[in-house]
C-alpha positions in Angstrom: 66.7 29.3 144.9 70.3 28.5 145.8 71.3 28.4 142.1 69.6 31.8 141.5 71.3 33.3 144.6 74.7 32.0 143.3 74.1 33.4 139.9 73.1 36.7 141.4 76.2 36.8 143.6 78.4 36.0 140.5 76.7 38.8 138.6 77.4 41.3 141.4 81.0 40.3 141.5 81.5 40.5 137.7 79.8 43.9 137.6 82.0 45.1 140.4 85.1 43.9 138.5 84.0 45.6 135.3 83.3 48.8 137.2 86.7 48.6 138.9 88.4 48.0 135.5 86.7 51.0 134.0 87.5 53.1 137.0 91.2 52.2 136.7 91.5 53.0 133.0 92.0 56.7 133.7 94.2 58.4 136.3 94.0 62.1 137.0 96.4 63.6 139.5 94.2 66.4 140.9 91.1 64.2 141.1 92.9 61.3 142.7 94.6 63.3 145.5 91.4 65.3 146.1 89.0 62.3 146.4 88.2 62.9 150.1 88.5 66.7 150.1 91.2 66.5 152.8 94.7 65.3 153.5 93.7 61.7 153.9 93.9 61.1 150.2 97.1 63.1 149.7 99.6 60.4 150.7 102.5 58.4 149.1 100.8 56.0 146.8 97.6 58.1 146.3 95.1 56.0 144.4 97.7 53.3 144.3 99.7 55.1 141.7 100.9 58.6 142.6 104.1 59.4 144.6 105.8 62.6 145.5 109.5 62.8 145.2 112.7 64.8 144.9 116.1 64.2 143.4 119.5 64.7 145.1 120.7 66.8 142.1 119.6 68.4 138.9 120.3 65.2 137.0 117.3 63.2 135.6 118.5 60.0 137.2 115.9 57.8 138.9 118.7 56.2 141.0 119.0 59.6 142.8 115.2 60.0 143.4 113.6 59.5 146.8 110.3 60.1 148.5 109.7 63.6 150.0 109.9 62.5 153.6 107.8 65.1 155.6 104.1 65.8 155.4 103.1 69.3 156.5 99.5 70.2 157.2 99.1 73.1 156.8 102.0 73.5 154.5 104.9 75.2 156.3 107.9 75.3 153.9 109.5 78.5 155.3 109.6 80.6 158.5 107.4 83.4 157.1 104.9 81.3 155.2 101.2 82.0 155.9 99.7 78.8 157.2 96.4 78.0 155.5 94.1 75.2 156.7 93.5 72.9 153.7 96.7 73.8 151.9 99.1 70.9 152.7 102.3 69.6 151.2 104.9 66.9 151.1 108.4 68.5 151.5 112.1 68.1 152.0 112.8 67.7 155.7 116.1 69.5 155.3 116.2 73.3 155.5 118.2 75.0 152.7 120.6 77.9 153.2 117.9 80.5 152.9 115.5 78.8 155.3 113.2 76.9 152.9 112.1 73.3 152.9 112.2 72.4 149.2 111.5 70.6 146.9 107.9 70.2 147.7 104.6 69.0 146.2 101.5 70.6 147.6 97.7 70.6 147.2 95.0 73.2 147.8 92.0 71.1 149.1 89.8 74.2 149.4 87.4 75.6 146.9 89.0 79.0 146.8 92.3 80.5 145.6 94.6 80.7 148.6 97.3 83.3 148.9 100.5 82.7 150.8 103.4 85.2 150.5 101.7 86.6 147.3 101.5 83.2 145.7 98.0 82.5 144.5 97.3 78.7 144.7 94.3 77.8 142.6 91.4 75.9 144.2 91.4 72.1 144.2 94.9 72.0 142.6 98.3 70.6 142.9 101.6 72.6 142.7 105.3 71.9 142.9 108.5 73.8 143.8 112.1 72.6 143.1 115.1 72.9 145.5 117.8 75.4 146.2 120.7 73.2 145.0 118.9 72.1 141.8 117.0 69.2 143.3 114.0 68.3 141.1 110.4 68.3 142.4 108.8 65.1 141.1 105.4 63.6 140.8 105.7 60.0 139.9 103.1 57.6 138.5 103.7 53.9 138.9 101.9 52.0 136.2 99.4 49.3 137.3 98.9 48.1 133.7 100.8 46.9 130.7 99.8 48.4 127.4 99.8 51.9 125.8 98.6 55.1 127.3 97.8 58.7 126.4 99.4 61.3 128.7 98.2 64.8 128.8 98.6 67.7 131.2 100.0 71.2 131.9 102.5 73.2 133.9 101.8 76.8 134.9 103.7 79.6 136.7 101.7 80.5 139.8 104.3 82.9 141.3 105.3 85.6 138.8 106.7 87.9 141.6 110.3 87.1 141.0 112.8 84.5 139.6 113.6 83.4 136.1 111.1 80.7 135.4 111.2 76.9 135.4 112.0 73.9 133.2 109.5 71.1 133.1 109.6 67.6 131.7 107.8 64.3 131.4 110.1 61.3 131.7 109.8 57.5 131.5 111.9 55.1 133.3 113.6 52.4 131.2 116.0 49.6 131.8 118.7 51.4 129.9 118.3 55.0 131.0 115.7 57.7 131.8 113.9 58.8 128.7 112.5 62.3 128.4 109.3 62.2 126.4 108.7 66.0 126.3 110.0 69.1 128.0 109.6 72.9 128.0 110.6 76.1 129.7 108.2 78.6 131.2 109.7 82.1 131.6 108.8 84.0 134.8 105.2 85.1 134.4 104.9 83.1 131.2 101.7 81.4 129.9 100.9 77.8 131.0 102.2 75.1 128.8 100.3 71.9 127.9 101.2 68.6 126.2 99.6 65.5 124.9 101.4 62.2 124.2 99.7 59.2 122.7 100.6 55.6 122.1 103.2 55.6 124.9 104.1 52.0 125.8 104.1 51.1 129.5 104.6 48.0 131.6 103.3 47.2 135.0 105.5 48.8 137.6 107.1 51.1 135.1 107.3 54.8 136.2 106.4 58.1 134.6 108.0 61.2 136.1 106.5 64.7 136.0 109.3 67.1 136.9 109.8 70.7 137.8 113.4 72.0 137.7 114.7 75.5 138.5 116.1 77.6 135.6 119.2 79.3 136.9 117.9 79.8 140.4 114.8 78.7 142.4 113.2 81.9 143.7 109.4 82.1 143.0 109.3 78.7 141.2 105.9 77.6 142.5 104.4 75.7 139.6 100.9 74.4 139.0 100.6 70.9 137.6 98.0 68.4 136.5 98.2 65.1 134.7 95.7 62.8 133.0 96.8 59.3 132.0 94.3 57.2 129.9 94.7 53.5 128.9 94.4 53.2 125.1 
């Protein structure tokens, strides 16, 4: 009986390891930060891989990147913002010259489009906004694996009320320099842009950056984003 019990315990452990391995072969930004349907899952290191960051300038230089330092629930990024329960954000703790806390990365945990200052934030979604001085809004993925991955996703303008659009990019950290894998520009009110990159080599601890930059200025630059990373 003891042998059977030991074999059963081993089987349970092995099955759990297989399930865990399978579960960790795909990472999806919106899914991973929305797992508990509230702000508990929207934290630095969500699902062990996702981080929310900003740069100190418009340069794509990881040495200048740092964590967004303040969590706001509900998201309160400017003095006139409508506060909506279930719409939270990580943001820059410093107020810019026009009274905003940006860059930021936010999430709508609710099942409805939420409107704040005429910005429609889609349900169950993540969005980003760059900073006044050209600081980048960054979602980072820290790889838990070594191998090759397929990266796909989109960026979308969710605030067509003003401004001149945004520049987005997908970067990979390397020992030599930051490498831009793909980039694009969305004009104000322009259509969403998607991408798909296959066979991207990655090492454990290496970082991918999903970046939103202002164009010439940062008004109305709220940008929807989602990312899926699959191990090949």
